[in-house]
C-alpha positions in Angstrom: 0.6 -0.2 0.1 1.0 4.1 -0.9 2.4 5.8 1.4 0.3 8.8 2.7 1.2 12.0 2.2 2.6 14.7 4.7 1.3 17.4 4.5 2.7 20.2 6.8 1.1 23.7 6.7 -0.9 26.6 9.1 -3.9 28.1 7.1 -2.4 31.4 7.9 0.6 30.9 4.9 -0.9 32.0 1.9 1.4 28.9 0.6 -0.5 26.5 2.0 -3.9 27.7 1.1 -2.6 27.7 -2.5 -1.4 24.3 -2.6 -4.1 22.3 -0.4 -6.9 22.1 -3.2 -3.8 20.9 -6.3 -1.8 18.6 -2.9 -5.3 17.0 -2.8 -5.8 16.8 -6.6 -2.3 14.9 -6.8 -2.7 13.0 -4.1 -6.1 11.6 -5.4 -4.8 10.9 -9.0 -2.0 8.4 -7.8 -4.1 6.5 -5.1 -2.6 8.9 -1.8 -4.0 10.2 1.1 -2.7 12.9 2.8 -1.5 13.1 6.3 -2.6 17.0 7.7 -0.2 18.3 9.9 -0.6 21.8 11.2 2.7 23.2 12.6 3.9 25.2 15.4 6.2 27.4 12.8 7.3 29.8 14.8 8.9 26.9 16.6 10.5 25.6 13.3 11.9 28.5 12.9 13.7 29.1 15.7 14.6 25.5 16.1 15.8 25.4 12.3 17.9 29.1 12.3 15.7 30.1 9.4 12.6 31.7 8.3 11.0 34.5 10.1 8.0 36.7 10.4 6.8 39.2 8.9 7.3 42.6 10.3 11.8 41.0 10.4 11.4 40.7 7.1 13.5 43.2 4.5 11.4 45.5 2.4 12.6 43.5 -0.9 10.9 40.2 0.6 7.5 41.5 1.0 7.5 43.2 -2.2 8.2 40.6 -4.1 5.4 38.7 -1.8 2.8 40.7 -3.2 4.0 40.6 -6.9 4.0 36.1 -6.4 1.3 35.6 -4.8 -1.3 37.0 -7.3 0.9 35.0 -9.9 0.4 31.6 -7.8 -3.4 32.4 -7.4 -3.8 32.4 -11.2 -1.4 29.8 -11.9 -3.9 27.5 -10.0 -6.9 29.3 -10.5 -7.2 29.7 -7.2 -9.0 33.5 -5.9 -7.2 34.7 -2.8 -7.0 38.5 -1.4 -2.9 39.1 -1.7 -3.9 41.6 1.9 -6.2 40.2 4.0 -7.9 42.3 6.5 -6.9 39.6 8.7 -3.3 38.9 8.5 -1.5 38.2 10.9 -3.0 36.5 13.3 -2.1 33.8 15.4 -2.3 30.4 13.4 -2.8 28.0 16.9 -6.5 28.2 17.2 -6.9 26.9 13.3 -4.0 24.5 13.8 -5.7 22.8 16.5 -8.8 22.9 15.1 -7.9 20.6 12.7 -6.4 18.4 14.7 -8.8 17.9 17.1 -11.2 17.0 14.5 -9.0 14.9 12.7 -8.8 12.8 16.7 -11.9 12.5 16.0 -11.7 10.5 13.3 -13.1 13.5 10.7 -11.8 13.8 7.1 -10.0 17.3 7.9 -9.6 18.3 4.3 -12.7 20.6 4.1 -12.4 21.9 7.5 -8.4 22.9 6.5 -9.6 24.8 2.5 -13.0 26.4 4.7 -10.2 27.7 7.4 -7.9 28.4 5.1 -10.7 30.9 2.5 -11.8 32.3 5.8 -8.4 33.8 6.4 -7.4 34.3 2.5 -10.6 35.0 0.5 -14.0 35.4 2.9 -11.9 38.1 5.8 -12.4 36.5 8.4 -10.6 36.4 11.9 -9.3 32.2 12.3 -7.8 33.0 15.7 -11.2 34.3 16.6 -13.1 32.0 18.4 -16.4 32.1 17.5 -15.3 32.8 13.5 -13.7 29.5 13.7 -16.5 28.1 15.7 -19.2 29.2 12.9 -16.4 27.5 10.4 -16.7 24.1 12.0 -20.1 23.9 11.5 -20.1 25.0 7.9 -18.2 21.6 7.0 -20.9 19.8 8.8 -18.8 18.7 12.1 -19.5 19.8 15.7 -18.5 23.2 16.4 -18.9 22.6 20.1 -17.3 19.7 21.2 -14.2 20.6 18.4 -13.6 23.7 19.9 -13.4 22.4 23.5 -11.1 19.0 22.3 -8.6 21.6 20.6 -8.0 22.8 24.3 -6.9 19.4 25.4 -3.6 18.4 26.3 -3.9 15.5 23.6 -4.1 18.7 21.0 -1.1 20.0 21.5 1.0 17.4 22.2 0.3 16.4 18.5 0.5 20.1 17.4 4.4 19.7 18.9 4.9 15.8 17.5 3.9 17.5 14.5 6.6 20.0 14.8 9.1 17.7 15.9 8.3 15.2 12.8 8.5 18.1 9.9 12.2 19.5 12.0 13.1 16.2 11.6 12.2 15.8 8.2 14.4 18.8 7.0 11.8 21.6 7.2 11.8 24.5 8.5 8.6 26.4 7.2 6.0 26.1 5.9 4.0 24.1 3.6 6.5 21.6 4.1 4.8 18.1 1.6 6.8 14.8 2.5 6.5 12.0 0.3 8.0 9.2 0.7 10.3 10.2 3.0 11.8 13.3 0.0 11.0 16.7 1.4 9.7 18.9 -1.1 9.2 23.0 0.2 6.8 25.1 -1.3 3.6 24.6 -2.9 5.8 25.7 -6.4 7.0 22.1 -6.1 3.8 20.2 -6.5 4.7 19.7 -10.6 7.8 18.1 -9.3 5.7 15.5 -6.3 3.2 14.9 -9.2 6.2 14.3 -11.7 8.3 11.9 -8.6 4.7 10.8 -8.4 5.0 9.3 -11.7 8.1 7.4 -11.2 10.9 9.9 -12.2 
């Protein structure tokens, strides 16, 4: 049986958002499951010694980001607001909710996608509990149970474990994708992942 693809991400990362649908399409086309693994991005940056928050990045990188985002969104035929109202915000609530939903046995692709679209399309604050509760309900999950579970030690431990496994795989930021123990960093590597899955 084919090994699942590990997808390390954060919903407040636009590059993670741009990767989500195309990665799912590639996985389905190649009969692969996806392990959705939100990570503590700040911790991964610190421990890997790479990556930094937006307000620490040089202006030249910030400016180029605003060129690349709409270009890649057009390439992926994906709607995006490159300057959303609620960005940057904390990723912990959205990440923990996804982990809690997965621990409950739910397929978290639609939830992950809805949270990302909340940030990058719908001008929603995905660090706000009421907003996230509405998103969870909107994909047919029990929001009160999921939100309560998201506060547990079990969820906190899985977020930490995901971060450790990402670092062990050589990842330092998001999105990072591990296919058969091979690391691919960035949504711009999806075409290469498809190429690899074809036996190259």
